[in-house]
N, C-alpha and C positions, 0 to 999 in steps of 0.2 A: 554488736550488731544490734540495731533497733528495728522493730516491725509493730505495726498496729493494724487490725482488722476491723472494719467499721461494718457491722452488722445491723440488722433491722427487725422490729417485730412482725413486720410485714412488708409486701411491695407497697411503694408509694408513700413511706414513713418519712423520707427524706435523706436517703442513704447517699443518693449521687449528689445531691446538692451539697452536704455536709462534707463528702468526700472531695468535691472540687473547690470548696471553699478552704479547706485544709490544705490540699495540694499548692493552691494560690498562695495562702499565707506562708507556707513554708518557702516556696520559690522566693518569695518577697524578702525573706530573712536570709537567702542565699544557702539554704540547705538542699543539698542535693537529694532526690527523692527519686524513688524507683515506683511508680504505680502498678499494681496489679487489679484484674477484676475475677472474682470468683465466677465459675461458670462459662458459657460459649458466648455470651454476649461479645458483638463488635462495636457497638455505637458508644457506649460507655467508654470502651478503651480510646476511642478517638479523643473524646473530650478530656481524659487523663492526660494522653500524650501531648495534648496542645497545650495544656496549661503547665504540665511538669517539664516540657521539653525533652522527654526520654519516652521512647515506645512503649506504651503499656503492656502488660502480657496477660494471658488469660492463665488461671489455676483452675482446670476442671477436675472436679474429684471423681467425676465417672468416666470420661474419655481416658483419664491419666491415672495410672497407679500411682500409689503413695510415693516409691521410690523416685518415681519420675517427676512429681510434685516437687519434692525436695530438690532434686538436681536443679530444676528449671528455676526454681526460688533462688537459690544459692548462686546460679550461674548468673542471673540477672541482676542479682543486688550487689555483686561485688565492689563496685567504686561507688557507693552512695553512701549518706548520712542515716537514712530511714528508709523503709520500705512501708508503703501505704497500700493496703488491699480492701477494696471495695466488695462488700458480700452480694448475695443473691437473693431476691425474695425474702421470706422470714429466717430466723436466724437457724431453725433446724428445717427447713424446707430442702430434701434431697430427691432422689429417684422416685420414691413413692412413700406412702404413708407409714410403711414399716423399715425403711431403710433411710438413713439418713446421710449415704454416701453422695457426695457432690455438693452437700450443704456448705453453709457458711462456717457453721461448727464443725465439721468434718475438716476443712482447709484449716481453720485457726488451730485444731488439735495436732494435725499432720506438721505443720512449720513450727509449732509450739508458741503460736504468737500471741501477746495479749489480744483480746477483743473489746471494743468500744459498742455497747448495745445502744441504737438511736430509738428513743422512744417519743410516740405521739402523746404530749402531754395536755391535748386540749380536753376540758370538760372532766378534769380529775384531779383530785387533791393527793392525800396522805394514802389513799387506796393504790397510787401507783408503786409504792414499796412491794406491795403484794405482787403485782405482776412481774416487777425486777426479780423479786427473789423465786418466782418461778421458773425464770430462763436460768437463773443461777444455778438452781437445785436441778433441773431437769437433766444437766449432764455436767458434773462437777468437774470432768476432767478438762473442760473449756474453762479457760482464764478470762472470766469476765471481769476485766480490770476497771472498767468507767462506763458511763452513761452521758449521753448528751440528749437533751430534750430538744422536742420541735412543736412549732405551734403553739407557743405560749403567749398570754396576753399581756406580760411585762415582767418586771423585775420582782414584783409582790409574788406573782405566781411561781416562779423560778424558785425562790428562797424556800417557799413552802414545799415543793416538790424535792428540792435540794436535802432540805433538813430531813425530811421521811425517809428518803433512800439512805442517806449517809449514815445517820443515828441508828435505824433498824438494821441496816444490813452490812456496813463498812465499806460499800461501793463509792468509790471517788466519782463524785458527779462533777463534769468537766465544764460544762455550760450549756448554752441553749440558742436556738433561734426563735425571733418573735413570729407571732402569727401572721402578721402583715409584712411580706418581703417585696420589695421593689426589683424584683428578679424572678424570671419562670424560665423554666427549659420547656421550649415548644416540642411537641411530639408529633410523629407520623404512623402509620399502621405498624411497624416493624419496632417501635419505640421513639426513642427522642429523634429529632431531626438529625442527620450528620452534620458533624461539625464544619465540612465544606462548605455548607450552605448558610452559615449563622454568622455572618459579618457582625451583625447589630448584636448577637448575644455575647461575641467576643468581646465586643468592647463593655460589656456589661459585667465580664467577671472581675473588675477592680471593685464594683459596688459589693459583689458576693464576699471578696477578700476582707473589706472592710466590716463587713458585718461579723465575719468570724473573728478577726481580731478585737473587734468589740465585745462579743458576747462568749466565746470559747477561749478558755485558758491552754493556749498552745504550750507555754512551758510545761504544764501538767501533763498535757498528752505526751510530750517527750519523755517525761519523767516516768510514765508507765511503761515505754516502749521497749525496754530490754529485752532481749531473747537469748536463750543458750545457744551456743554453738550447734549448727545442723551438721550433722554427719552423714554424708552421701554415699552409701556403700558401693554404689555403680553407676556407670554412665549407662543411659539407656541402650546404646549399642556403641562398637567401635566405630566412631565417626573418623573416616579419614576421606580425602578428595578420590573420587573414582576416576577422575579426568574433568577436562575442562569443557564445558557446555553452555553455551549461551541460551537462556531463556528469557523471553518477553513475558512480562507480567503486566496485565491490564490495571492501570491504576489512575483514577481521574474520580469526579462527582458520580459518576454512574457505577463504577465498579472500585470497591476500596475495602470490600470485607475480607480480611487476611487476618490469621494468627501469624504473629511476627515471628514466632517461634519456628513456624513452617519454613518462612523465607529464610531465615538464619540456617536452618538446617540444610535446605538446599545449598545455600552458598558453602557450607562447611563440606558439602560431599562434591563440591566442584562446580555449582552452577555460577555463572556469571549473571546477575539479574539485570536486565534492561527494561526500565518502565516505559511504558506507551500508553497513548491517550486514545481508546476508540472514539471519544469524542472528537478531539481537536486534531490527531495526527492523520496524515494521509497514506502513511506507509507502516510496515511493520519495521522494526531496527533490523538492519542488516544481518544476515549470516546467523540466523538463530537456529536453533535445533530444537525448540519446545516452546509451547505457549501454555500460560497459565491465567486463565480467566476467572476472577474471584466472584463473590456475590455483591449485592449491592441494590441500586435502585434503577435499573434499566427502564422500567416502565415510566418512570419520572421524567426520563430524559430521551424517551422513544424517538421523538421527532427529531431531534439532534443526531441521535445516532443513526436514524434512517438516512439522514442528509449527507452523511459522512460515507458515500458508496464506495470510494476508493478503498478505505480500510476494510470495509466489509468485503470487497472483493478480494483484497489480499489475504484475508484470514481463510475465507471459503477456498481459495485456490491452494494456500498451504495445506490445509485440513485434506483436499483432494490429493495432494502429493504424498500423504502418509505423513507429514509432521507430528510428532505426539503433542497432542492438544487435551489439556484438562480444564473443564469448566464446570463450576459450582453455583446452583441456585440462578443467580442472575446472569451468570455466563452460559447457564443452560438456556435461559430466556433469550439470549442474544444470538445464540447458534440457531434458533429455530427460525422458520420462514417468516413466521409473523409474530409479533407483540401486540396484545389488545389491551388497550388500558382500562381503567375501571369504568370509562363510559362506554367500551365496546369499540372504540377506534383503532383501528389496524394500523401498525407501522411495519415497513419491512425490517426483518434481521440479517443476519448472516445466509441464511438458509442451509446450512448443511444437512439439518434434518427438515424433512416434510411435516408440516403442521405449524402449530401455534401455542403460545401459553396466554392464558385469559386471567386477568385481575378480577378478583373478586372482592368483596366487603367483609369478609370474614376468614379467619385462619383455618386453612386446609389442612396443614399438618404441623404439629409441635412436638417437640421432645427428642428422647435419646433412641437411637436404633444402633444395632448390631448389623454390619454389612458381612456379606461372604460373596466373592467374586465367583461368576459362573462360568468366567473364560478370561483369556488374559487379556489385559488391557494398558494402556500405557503406565498406570499406576498400582495395579494390582494383578497377581496371577492367580489363575484357576486355583480355586481352594482355600487362598488365604481371606484372612478376617481382619477387621478393623471395628472400632468405634466412631460412631458419628453423630450429628445432630441434624434435625430438620425444623425449619422455620419459615413458612410462607404462606402468602394469600394468593397465590395464582394456582391455576390448574392446568394441566398439560394435556393437549389433543395431538396425537401424533396420527398423521395420514399417510402411512406406509408401514408395510412388514418390517420391524425393527429388531435388532438384537440388543439383549439387555446385559449390562456387564456384571450387575450384582444383584443378590435379593437383600431385601432390607427387613429386619425383624424387629418388631417394638420391643423396647426395653421396659421394665417393671413389671410388678405383679398384675396390676388392672387391665393392661393389653397384652398380657402374656398369650403368645400364640398368633399375633396378629402380624403378617408380612405381605410383602408385595415386591414385584419387580422394579428394579430401578437402574439408572444410569444406561442412557442411550449410548450405543458403539456404533460407529461407522469411520471406514479407514482407520487411523491410528487415534481417533477422538474419542473420548469418554466424556460425558456430559450429564450431570444428573443433580437433583436436589439436595443431598446429603452434603453437610460441611464436615470436612475431616480435619482432626488435629493429627498432624503425621507422627506426634510422639505417641500417640495410642498405638500405633505400630509402624516403627521408623522404617520399616522395610518398603513402605509406600514411597517414601522419599527415595528411597535407593533404586524402587523399581522407575520412578519417573526419570531419574538423572541416566539409569543405563537405557532407558527407551529413547531418550535424547542423544546420547552418545552413539547409539546403535545407527540412528537416523544420520547423525554426523559422518560417521564412517561411510554409510552407504552413498551419500551425497558426493563424499571426495572420490569413491570409486567410479561414479558417474561422470565426472569431470574430465 
């Protein structure tokens, strides 16, 4: 089994660019590759999936325990030649300053994978060896097996840094990327622009592949990638079909933030997933027993979403009839009466909840949270708990007395004690800002399928 983790000294050092380039070059060689992303990010995984031709998966060391991480890693790497895991932030950046839980180093140790450190080599010479030594010695249980430099002036600069690291530390230097690249990944407020919107960048991935082939030793990368067999002592739950239920999943340019392991788990529990577009489709799929609306960028496509009155009307009617509906972040925004874009322009939403979401130019909430359900909802029963993540620029204004589905408590020492109510509940609909990885508590997925099956049974009795 082969695997590499691509870590960085800090955010913006070039992890994503180098990961995408390596994925592209491996695919060109015909090497079957399974991509992963450390942490909760949705957009990087979409890029991975586009290039590798396989759905990229998230390995989040805070939302998921170590046995679950190993289970999902092995489960998704069964039929490939190598797994490539892109790290998050700096190599040791985790939950807080005292805990490396959720960090790239944590994941690398959990799956016992060699790690390649991406280092910005601009403006430095032999001193780079001291920096790499610090990362190597900080936690010697991490197998720091290689280094790739970014932002170098040329071959002479590279040879200087390579000689310093290899001769001083014995760590393999695998290559570099030059300072001036004819390739750039454009960004939006939540990170990279979604791959759905990047036809021009898609065409440029061939240029990135050429740069990787020219400047990075892929054979050496493959040579350090061997890992021992991972024993998974348990499956996170006894996964078996609970019954057949058709679930409509919103999937288009406006809504595409999903953990693919969530969708797979729903299918393994009996769901028949049918994708629909709130932008393009005029009706929901026939005979659905539930709706799942993930996050995305509804504020960017608010005009088009408003224009599709028929699908908004169908979703509203379904909610009012008690269909189980679960909506996350962008899905919450869509179910409100109005979405206000960054300029304050209002656009009509589905209107299940009275009020609006307003886009701002700053991050409103970011980070890990613990959820405790305050009442029975389509996905959680009163008293049940799960871990989740929030990351959004919009604020919520509710114009009615509302029932909340859960209380969110901030994770980490710095914000210990901070909490707030979340998850709007009406009819059989739950809509909140929290993004939940179902494997944090698989009972969440079980509850949702049971809610769908209950609704299906109820509708049959009424016919």
